[in-house]
NUSE-496012 format. One line per 3 residues: number of its first residue (from 1); their letters; for each residue x, y, z of N, C-alpha, C. Coordinates in nm, 2 decimals, decimal comma. Example, Ala and Ser with C-alpha at 12.3 -4.5 7.8 and 13.67 -1.06 7.14 Angstrom:
1) as) 1,32:-0,57:0,78:1,23:-0,45:0,78:1,32:-0,33:0,78; 1,28:-0,22:0,71:1,37:-0,11:0,71:1,29:0,00:0,79
//
This chain:
1) msl) 4,16:2,55:5,58:4,19:2,43:5,69:4,29:2,51:5,78; 4,29:2,46:5,90:4,38:2,51:6,00:4,53:2,47:5,98; 4,62:2,55:6,01:4,75:2,51:5,99:4,80:2,39:6,07
4) ipi) 4,87:2,30:6,03:4,92:2,18:6,09:5,06:2,22:6,16; 5,08:2,20:6,29:5,22:2,23:6,35:5,32:2,16:6,27; 5,43:2,22:6,25:5,54:2,13:6,20:5,65:2,14:6,29
7) rsg) 5,71:2,01:6,31:5,81:2,00:6,41:5,95:1,97:6,33; 6,06:2,02:6,39:6,18:2,00:6,33:6,22:1,86:6,38; 6,30:1,79:6,29:6,36:1,66:6,32:6,46:1,67:6,43
10) sss) 6,46:1,56:6,50:6,54:1,56:6,63:6,68:1,50:6,62; 6,70:1,44:6,49:6,83:1,36:6,48:6,93:1,46:6,44; 7,06:1,42:6,45:7,16:1,52:6,43:7,28:1,47:6,34
13) gpg) 7,27:1,34:6,32:7,37:1,27:6,25:7,36:1,29:6,10; 7,46:1,24:6,02:7,45:1,24:5,87:7,32:1,18:5,82; 7,26:1,24:5,73:7,14:1,20:5,67:7,01:1,22:5,75
16) sss) 7,03:1,29:5,87:6,91:1,33:5,95:6,82:1,41:5,89; 6,69:1,43:5,96:6,59:1,49:5,89:6,59:1,65:5,96; 6,70:1,69:6,04:6,69:1,82:6,10:6,70:1,93:6,00
19) gsg) 6,77:1,90:5,89:6,76:2,01:5,79:6,64:2,04:5,72; 6,57:1,92:5,67:6,45:1,94:5,62:6,33:1,99:5,72; 6,35:1,95:5,85:6,26:2,01:5,95:6,27:2,15:5,96
22) ter) 6,39:2,21:5,96:6,42:2,35:5,97:6,35:2,41:5,84; 6,37:2,35:5,72:6,31:2,41:5,61:6,16:2,41:5,61; 6,11:2,31:5,67:5,96:2,31:5,68:5,91:2,42:5,79
25) sda) 5,98:2,44:5,90:5,95:2,53:5,98:5,95:2,67:5,92; 6,08:2,69:5,84:6,10:2,82:5,77:5,98:2,85:5,68; 5,93:2,74:5,62:5,82:2,76:5,51:5,69:2,79:5,60
28) arn) 5,66:2,73:5,70:5,56:2,76:5,79:5,57:2,91:5,84; 5,67:2,96:5,88:5,69:3,10:5,92:5,67:3,19:5,80; 5,72:3,16:5,68:5,70:3,24:5,58:5,56:3,25:5,53
31) rel) 5,50:3,14:5,54:5,35:3,14:5,51:5,27:3,23:5,59; 5,29:3,22:5,72:5,22:3,30:5,82:5,25:3,45:5,81; 5,38:3,47:5,76:5,42:3,61:5,74:5,34:3,67:5,61
34) llc) 5,33:3,59:5,50:5,25:3,63:5,38:5,10:3,65:5,43; 5,04:3,56:5,50:4,90:3,56:5,54:4,88:3,70:5,63; 4,96:3,72:5,71:4,96:3,83:5,79:4,97:3,98:5,71
37) aar) 5,06:3,97:5,62:5,07:4,08:5,53:4,95:4,10:5,44; 4,89:3,99:5,40:4,77:3,99:5,32:4,65:4,04:5,39; 4,63:4,00:5,51:4,52:4,04:5,59:4,55:4,19:5,61
40) qlv) 4,66:4,25:5,65:4,68:4,38:5,64:4,64:4,47:5,52; 4,67:4,40:5,41:4,64:4,47:5,30:4,49:4,47:5,26; 4,41:4,36:5,31:4,28:4,35:5,28:4,21:4,46:5,38
43) eec) 4,25:4,48:5,50:4,20:4,58:5,57:4,23:4,72:5,54; 4,34:4,74:5,46:4,37:4,88:5,42:4,30:4,91:5,28; 4,31:4,83:5,20:4,26:4,86:5,06:4,16:4,76:5,00
46) gad) 4,10:4,68:5,09:4,00:4,59:5,03:4,05:4,47:4,96; 3,98:4,36:4,96:4,02:4,24:4,88:4,06:4,27:4,74; 3,99:4,36:4,68:4,01:4,36:4,53:4,13:4,46:4,51
49) gvt) 4,18:4,52:4,60:4,30:4,61:4,60:4,43:4,51:4,63; 4,42:4,40:4,67:4,53:4,30:4,70:4,58:4,24:4,58; 4,71:4,26:4,54:4,77:4,19:4,42:4,89:4,12:4,47
52) mdk) 4,94:4,03:4,39:5,07:3,96:4,44:5,17:4,03:4,44; 5,18:4,15:4,36:5,28:4,24:4,37:5,30:4,33:4,51; 5,18:4,36:4,53:5,15:4,44:4,67:5,20:4,34:4,79
55) lae) 5,16:4,22:4,79:5,17:4,12:4,89:5,34:4,10:4,90; 5,40:4,08:4,78:5,54:4,04:4,80:5,62:4,17:4,85; 5,57:4,29:4,81:5,64:4,40:4,86:5,62:4,43:5,01
58) rag) 5,51:4,40:5,05:5,46:4,42:5,21:5,54:4,32:5,29; 5,54:4,19:5,24:5,60:4,10:5,32:5,74:4,09:5,29; 5,80:4,16:5,19:5,95:4,17:5,18:6,01:4,04:5,13
61) vgk) 5,93:3,98:5,03:5,97:3,86:4,96:5,97:3,88:4,81; 6,03:3,81:4,74:6,01:3,80:4,59:5,86:3,75:4,54; 5,83:3,80:4,44:5,69:3,77:4,37:5,69:3,62:4,36
64) gtv) 5,80:3,55:4,31:5,80:3,42:4,29:5,77:3,34:4,41; 5,82:3,39:4,53:5,77:3,32:4,65:5,63:3,31:4,68; 5,56:3,43:4,65:5,42:3,44:4,66:5,35:3,33:4,58
67) frr) 5,39:3,33:4,45:5,32:3,25:4,36:5,36:3,10:4,39; 5,47:3,07:4,45:5,50:2,93:4,48:5,41:2,90:4,60; 5,39:2,98:4,70:5,32:2,94:4,82:5,16:2,94:4,79
70) fgs) 5,10:3,02:4,70:4,97:3,03:4,68:4,92:2,98:4,55; 5,01:2,98:4,45:4,97:2,94:4,31:4,92:3,05:4,23; 4,82:3,12:4,29:4,75:3,23:4,20:4,68:3,33:4,32
73) rag) 4,63:3,43:4,26:4,56:3,52:4,35:4,44:3,46:4,41; 4,37:3,37:4,33:4,25:3,29:4,38:4,30:3,20:4,50; 4,42:3,14:4,47:4,45:3,06:4,58:4,50:3,13:4,71
76) lmm) 4,54:3,26:4,69:4,57:3,34:4,81:4,44:3,36:4,89; 4,33:3,41:4,81:4,21:3,44:4,86:4,15:3,31:4,93; 4,14:3,21:4,87:4,10:3,09:4,92:4,17:3,05:5,05
79) tll) 4,29:3,06:5,06:4,37:3,03:5,18:4,32:3,13:5,30; 4,30:3,26:5,26:4,26:3,36:5,36:4,10:3,32:5,42; 4,05:3,26:5,33:3,91:3,21:5,36:3,89:3,08:5,44
82) sda) 4,01:3,01:5,43:4,00:2,86:5,46:3,95:2,83:5,62; 4,00:2,91:5,69:3,97:2,88:5,85:3,82:2,91:5,87; 3,77:3,03:5,82:3,62:3,07:5,83:3,54:2,95:5,74
85) eae) 3,58:2,91:5,63:3,50:2,81:5,55:3,50:2,67:5,62; 3,62:2,64:5,68:3,61:2,51:5,76:3,51:2,51:5,88; 3,52:2,62:5,94:3,44:2,64:6,06:3,29:2,64:6,02
88) fqg) 3,25:2,71:5,91:3,11:2,71:5,86:3,08:2,57:5,81; 3,16:2,50:5,73:3,13:2,34:5,68:3,11:2,26:5,81; 3,18:2,29:5,91:3,18:2,19:6,02:3,04:2,21:6,10
91) rfm) 2,99:2,34:6,10:2,88:2,36:6,17:2,75:2,32:6,09; 2,76:2,32:5,96:2,63:2,27:5,89:2,64:2,11:5,87; 2,74:2,06:5,88:2,77:1,91:5,85:2,77:1,83:6,00
94) fgp) 2,81:1,89:6,10:2,83:1,82:6,23:2,78:1,90:6,35; 2,75:2,02:6,32:2,71:2,11:6,45:2,57:2,09:6,50; 2,53:2,16:6,59:2,39:2,13:6,65:2,27:2,20:6,56
97) ppl) 2,17:2,13:6,57:2,05:2,18:6,49:2,01:2,33:6,53; 1,94:2,40:6,44:1,88:2,36:6,32:1,98:2,36:6,20; 2,09:2,43:6,22:2,20:2,42:6,11:2,26:2,28:6,08
100) gpg) 2,28:2,21:6,19:2,34:2,09:6,17:2,23:1,97:6,19; 2,28:1,86:6,18:2,19:1,73:6,19:2,10:1,74:6,29; 1,98:1,68:6,28:1,88:1,67:6,40:1,75:1,75:6,38
103) app) 1,76:1,84:6,30:1,65:1,92:6,26:1,56:1,87:6,14; 1,44:1,89:6,12:1,37:1,85:6,00:1,44:1,93:5,88; 1,44:1,87:5,76:1,52:1,92:5,64:1,49:2,07:5,61
106) ler) 1,36:2,12:5,62:1,32:2,25:5,59:1,38:2,34:5,68; 1,38:2,31:5,81:1,45:2,39:5,91:1,59:2,40:5,88; 1,66:2,30:5,85:1,80:2,31:5,83:1,82:2,38:5,71
109) lia) 1,74:2,38:5,61:1,77:2,48:5,48:1,74:2,62:5,51; 1,64:2,63:5,59:1,64:2,78:5,63:1,75:2,84:5,70; 1,79:2,75:5,79:1,91:2,78:5,88:2,03:2,79:5,79
112) fga) 2,05:2,71:5,69:2,16:2,71:5,61:2,17:2,86:5,53; 2,06:2,89:5,47:2,06:3,01:5,40:2,09:3,13:5,49; 2,03:3,14:5,60:2,04:3,25:5,69:2,20:3,26:5,74
115) eri) 2,26:3,15:5,78:2,39:3,16:5,82:2,48:3,18:5,69; 2,46:3,14:5,57:2,54:3,17:5,46:2,52:3,32:5,42; 2,41:3,38:5,45:2,41:3,52:5,42:2,48:3,60:5,53
118) ryv) 2,49:3,56:5,65:2,57:3,62:5,77:2,71:3,61:5,72; 2,76:3,48:5,68:2,89:3,45:5,64:2,94:3,55:5,53; 2,86:3,57:5,42:2,89:3,66:5,31:2,90:3,78:5,35
121) ley) 2,82:3,84:5,45:2,84:3,97:5,49:2,95:4,00:5,56; 3,01:3,90:5,63:3,12:3,92:5,71:3,26:3,88:5,63; 3,26:3,78:5,53:3,37:3,75:5,45:3,35:3,77:5,31
124) gel) 3,23:3,86:5,27:3,20:3,87:5,13:3,32:3,92:5,04; 3,40:4,02:5,09:3,50:4,07:5,00:3,60:3,97:4,95; 3,64:3,88:5,04:3,73:3,77:5,02:3,67:3,67:4,94
127) ara) 3,54:3,63:4,95:3,48:3,54:4,90:3,45:3,58:4,74; 3,41:3,71:4,73:3,39:3,77:4,58:3,54:3,77:4,51; 3,63:3,81:4,58:3,77:3,82:4,52:3,81:3,68:4,46
130) aea) 3,78:3,58:4,57:3,83:3,45:4,53:3,76:3,39:4,40; 3,63:3,42:4,40:3,53:3,36:4,30:3,57:3,42:4,16; 3,60:3,57:4,16:3,64:3,63:4,06:3,76:3,58:4,00
133) slh) 3,85:3,54:4,07:3,98:3,50:4,02:3,99:3,35:3,99; 3,88:3,27:4,02:3,88:3,12:3,98:3,85:3,10:3,84; 3,91:3,00:3,78:3,88:2,97:3,64:3,73:2,93:3,63
136) nrf) 3,68:2,84:3,73:3,55:2,80:3,72:3,51:2,80:3,88; 3,45:2,90:3,91:3,41:2,90:4,05:3,30:2,81:4,10; 3,22:2,76:4,01:3,12:2,68:4,03:3,17:2,53:4,05
139) eap) 3,29:2,50:4,01:3,36:2,37:4,05:3,45:2,38:4,16; 3,46:2,48:4,24:3,55:2,50:4,35:3,49:2,41:4,46; 3,57:2,34:4,53:3,52:2,23:4,62:3,42:2,30:4,74
142) pav) 3,43:2,42:4,78:3,34:2,47:4,87:3,21:2,48:4,80; 3,20:2,54:4,69:3,07:2,56:4,60:3,01:2,43:4,57; 3,08:2,32:4,54:3,04:2,18:4,51:2,97:2,14:4,65
145) lwh) 3,03:2,15:4,75:2,97:2,10:4,88:2,85:2,17:4,93; 2,84:2,31:4,90:2,71:2,38:4,93:2,62:2,32:4,85; 2,64:2,31:4,72:2,53:2,27:4,63:2,49:2,12:4,67
148) rhi) 2,57:2,02:4,71:2,53:1,90:4,73:2,46:1,91:4,87; 2,48:1,99:4,95:2,41:2,00:5,08:2,27:2,04:5,07; 2,25:2,14:4,98:2,12:2,20:4,95:2,03:2,08:4,89
151) ehl) 2,10:2,01:4,79:2,03:1,92:4,72:1,98:1,81:4,81; 2,08:1,77:4,90:2,02:1,66:4,99:1,93:1,70:5,10; 1,93:1,83:5,12:1,81:1,87:5,22:1,68:1,88:5,14
154) lrs) 1,69:1,90:5,02:1,57:1,93:4,92:1,51:1,76:4,92; 1,61:1,67:4,88:1,56:1,53:4,87:1,50:1,49:5,00; 1,57:1,52:5,10:1,52:1,47:5,24:1,37:1,53:5,27
157) agf) 1,36:1,65:5,22:1,22:1,72:5,24:1,12:1,65:5,14; 1,16:1,56:5,06:1,07:1,51:4,97:1,05:1,58:4,83; 1,14:1,67:4,80:1,13:1,74:4,67:1,21:1,66:4,58
160) dad) 1,13:1,62:4,47:1,20:1,53:4,37:1,18:1,57:4,23; 1,14:1,71:4,22:1,13:1,77:4,08:1,25:1,83:4,04; 1,36:1,75:4,01:1,49:1,80:3,98:1,56:1,87:4,08
163) pwl) 1,59:1,80:4,20:1,64:1,87:4,31:1,78:1,92:4,28; 1,86:1,86:4,20:1,99:1,90:4,15:1,99:2,05:4,09; 1,89:2,06:4,00:1,88:2,20:3,94:1,82:2,29:4,04
166) mam) 1,73:2,26:4,12:1,67:2,36:4,21:1,78:2,39:4,31; 1,87:2,31:4,35:1,98:2,34:4,44:2,04:2,44:4,38; 2,08:2,43:4,26:2,17:2,54:4,17:2,09:2,68:4,17
169) sls) 1,97:2,67:4,16:1,89:2,79:4,15:1,88:2,85:4,29; 1,88:2,77:4,40:1,86:2,83:4,54:2,01:2,89:4,57; 2,12:2,82:4,52:2,25:2,87:4,55:2,27:2,99:4,49
172) atl) 2,22:3,03:4,37:2,24:3,16:4,32:2,20:3,27:4,39; 2,09:3,24:4,47:2,03:3,36:4,54:2,14:3,39:4,67; 2,22:3,31:4,69:2,34:3,33:4,79:2,48:3,38:4,75
175) dpd) 2,47:3,42:4,61:2,59:3,47:4,54:2,64:3,59:4,62; 2,77:3,59:4,66:2,83:3,69:4,73:2,81:3,83:4,66; 2,83:3,84:4,52:2,80:3,97:4,45:2,67:4,03:4,47
178) rll) 2,58:3,93:4,46:2,44:3,96:4,46:2,39:4,02:4,60; 2,45:3,94:4,70:2,39:3,98:4,84:2,47:4,11:4,88; 2,60:4,14:4,85:2,67:4,25:4,88:2,62:4,36:4,81
181) hav) 2,57:4,36:4,68:2,51:4,46:4,61:2,37:4,49:4,69; 2,31:4,40:4,71:2,17:4,43:4,78:2,19:4,51:4,91; 2,28:4,47:4,99:2,30:4,54:5,12:2,37:4,67:5,09
184) rvq) 2,47:4,69:5,01:2,55:4,81:5,01:2,48:4,91:4,91; 2,44:4,87:4,80:2,38:4,95:4,72:2,23:4,98:4,72; 2,15:4,86:4,73:2,01:4,88:4,74:1,96:4,88:4,88
187) hvs) 2,06:4,88:4,98:2,01:4,91:5,12:1,91:4,81:5,17; 1,92:4,68:5,14:1,83:4,59:5,19:1,90:4,54:5,32; 1,81:4,52:5,42:1,87:4,47:5,54:1,91:4,32:5,54
190) per) 2,00:4,27:5,63:2,02:4,13:5,63:1,90:4,07:5,68; 1,82:4,13:5,76:1,70:4,06:5,82:1,60:4,04:5,70; 1,59:4,13:5,60:1,49:4,11:5,49:1,56:4,00:5,39
193) lee) 1,68:3,99:5,38:1,75:3,88:5,31:1,72:3,75:5,36; 1,73:3,73:5,49:1,71:3,61:5,56:1,56:3,57:5,56; 1,46:3,67:5,57:1,32:3,65:5,57:1,28:3,60:5,41
196) swr) 1,36:3,67:5,31:1,32:3,63:5,17:1,37:3,49:5,16; 1,49:3,44:5,20:1,53:3,32:5,18:1,43:3,21:5,25; 1,38:3,25:5,37:1,30:3,16:5,44:1,17:3,14:5,37
199) qlv) 1,11:3,25:5,32:0,99:3,24:5,23:1,01:3,15:5,10; 1,13:3,17:5,04:1,16:3,11:4,91:1,17:2,96:4,93; 1,25:2,92:5,03:1,26:2,77:5,05:1,13:2,69:5,10
202) trv) 1,07:2,79:5,18:0,93:2,72:5,24:0,85:2,70:5,12; 0,84:2,79:5,02:0,74:2,77:4,91:0,80:2,65:4,83; 0,93:2,65:4,82:0,98:2,53:4,74:0,96:2,40:4,78
205) agg) 1,00:2,38:4,92:0,99:2,25:4,99:0,90:2,25:5,10; 0,84:2,35:5,16:0,76:2,36:5,27:0,63:2,26:5,27; 0,58:2,26:5,15:0,45:2,17:5,15:0,49:2,02:5,14
208) lag) 0,63:2,00:5,12:0,66:1,85:5,11:0,72:1,80:5,24; 0,76:1,90:5,33:0,84:1,87:5,44:0,76:1,77:5,54; 0,83:1,70:5,61:0,76:1,61:5,72:0,76:1,47:5,68
//
């Protein structure tokens, strides 16, 4: 999610909030300093090469400060992804069709997969690093939301043969590791991936749409 502007308190008498306001402003600056340093490290050595030790050294802070800010390496990666993830969620939940509401369920499902493939190819290193660091990546809020969205579209298309499980199966085809391996190692083009997704969901739900 986007950063929320933090304002210093305006009172100056005893017991005023100006001190805590300054502390909050300092915390916001430190957070942005750490995020800038983390982005630099990702560009230089890839997401897999970013460690909490390296981040602390680059930002010039103690390692404890990094852990207090992000909690874990997974927390750091999720924070780096947060703006892009929030933007993607906003588009498939509230944006224009066919990705957003207003198009037939099958068209929305096709658009969702295509957009998710593009998202992974742009942010896949961070997504993969975040998922690898999470204790249970399948229970992470974004993953739960994607699954529910696919399940909802399947139900809306009239698919009633265990849509929850089918949503899980379809989600697996959009796994960052799998997609990045297909593109980088097996030299599969993004266009082929998107067409394969279209064929897959059309065969699953196409006969039921409408």
